[in-house]
N, C-alpha and C positions, 0 to 999 in steps of 0.2 A: 888297807883300803878303808876309807872312812864310811860311816853309815850313809852319808849323803851320796857318795859315789856308788855304793852298793844299791841304794834305792833307785838309781838311774838304770841299773841293769835289767834286762828282759829275761824272764824265765822261759826257757826253751819249750816247756810244756804248754805254753800259751800260743806258740807259733803254729799256724795252720798252713799246710802246703796243699794247694788246690791241684789235684792230679789232672784236672782237665786242661790246665794251662800248658803251653809249650815249655820245653825245658828252660830256655833263656828267661822267660817270664816267671817261672817258678823260682829260679835262682834270684832274680831281681826282687821278687816279692818277699822271699826269705830274708834277704839283706835288709829290706825296708822294715820288716817286722822285728828282726833281732837287733838291729841298729849296729852292734859291734860283734861280728862273727868270731872275734878272737877273745871276747870277754863277755860272758853271760851267766845266768843262773840255771842250775839244773836241780829241781826239787829243793831250792833254797841254798844250794852250795854254789859258791863262785867257781866258775870254770874259766881258766885262762889258757889259751893255746899259744905255745911258743915253738918255734922251729929252729933246728940246728942251722946256723949260717952255711955250713958246708953240705947240708942235706938237700933233699928234693924241695922244689918250690911249692907253694900252696896250690897252684893249678894242678900239678902232678898228684899231690895228695888227694885233692878233691876228686879228680878224675878216677883215681884208683878206688876211692871210697864208693863213688856212685856205680862204678862197674861191679864192685863186690855186692852192693845192695841189689842191683839188677839181677845178679846171678843167684841170689839167695831165695 
């Protein structure tokens, strides 16, 4: 990844999720802020998400993730 490409990435620590918004609006706002949910920065480190073509789809992964967060 070039420095120019890296400079375009958003650091997830700068993303604010407004808990007062309905779930669909929170998700849309997150996407708007992070720009690319599959490639972003976390404390300066590049994070790239890749999924196994034979594995579960992104919707299933996100659903399971948010269920786990809600139960914690």
